[in-house]
Steps between C-alpha positions, in 0.01 A plus 500: 500500500756226602484424882839518668605167649533480872852397607517193715550540867839550637604244738756620770706263705554710807790496739583752768488877495270754343585444139237239431229738587657778288523271201129394552394871540676597186349213299149567613567882419574391147168310490622149565353256757750351751518199721781467761633181648661597830771271599441408869767616731616769249212697350348765739125482554446867511674544159277240336169598664374745253514242216369155407747257665557173673791387722679177401799350651800499266520126446130472399569548116181305412294733695681808369461395138133414542427835656668688214297307243180538699535879486591515132868600534732438214759762578689473835724731696735362762562785743606551861795335694462116584779339688562153349389223727665174542342198333384372831336829584343525156275191545401488128158365411464252219522766224783683693694173498449450120613862443811460724579193285469715176710758655759251592849613608416870449306470832834474673684759291516872547197726486532580131505124400205429711298798377580419150378149558177618661432739204540208265279276685228770522518543131462128448182522718359765266590817695720794392736663759508889460737716708357726773687792335288454190185565707644756746706698260517819707682299783800424287807707623622767252855578417682777695479662836172502700473740789736764630825320564743381220798272528850654519808357328573256779144363500515472110815296536328271755206470274717381218671245719153381620378454147792267415434302824126471446533396131740223600264395776208512261680289243534229762133542586569599863363845569407843368670735745838607677633755733830667424673761718821664390563229244454234754212238456331487843221268404335316214137384482411127512192329608456733816384791289589866463386619850687225681805569302486874583477413868812281466689769308430754763699303754792490254517863412828683505580850637456782246268545200217250499441235244245444228234233421497391137209288388468366149311254276705183459660447150268287291213513766153456383343850579158341532582389850701617800604845373701690770276719723579800706286684752488725803596203719819443289583869557457460880726198504758665284501812721528277819802340332669830474489514113506799294275390226331234270569432128243290311467377143294749300227338317541173686402590860153540654468786740230383737397856609688760298379806682566347849833355380630840393361669812671241721823549310489874539420482866798256557739702275552204266515519114304294269638439157367286206804372289563312189747212607628460153640860504595522870815273493 
């Protein structure tokens, strides 16, 4: 009888939020060992606590690569939000400085350019980057309406307008989301993130029917890193901003807590809908 080979450990470069823990739990449930590198200042100790892990500052690339190799990791998942630091705050170690030199101008470009360069450098170092959605398949948002509420004709028109805006934003590697109300673009996402954008949009809302949040994958984005995510906190921020609902890209958005997300939307009277941007505009 031929023995089944044990897959190599999965390395998880963990930013903030609960997703790193969910990815780790899903991998372990599938019979795979995991090791998490928690990025200091971003990863949450309680999320990483149940798994083998170490905390390392973002600029200590030499230490990060050594830990991944020490724990037998060949596949790596990049998951959880990390705000890009300035070069001065990064304080790269010797290996980090060499990697920054290899990344080159992409370090100062948009997120997509930087992430693509990071994926390339990790491949050169002998690692393979896989997407969180490949491990946590049940968290990928489906197409169609989730929950009790559905968008009306006015909301559908705002969604269509939002798709056009976000695709233009994404093509410029700026952001993944926008808020549109009655055909007017109230806010677009940049470096501040979705929640901060929603807070800003709430102060710009017009009288009448509320707006919509549209969140999409950027055109040409490498889906192995930085997929859009939506969770109950997003719903709370959208409700506080006076929105009527949220449209996300079906098959390209991670729902961090689907049951909690749908319940929060139902409680707030917001719709949730997964869309195909190619057929929406």
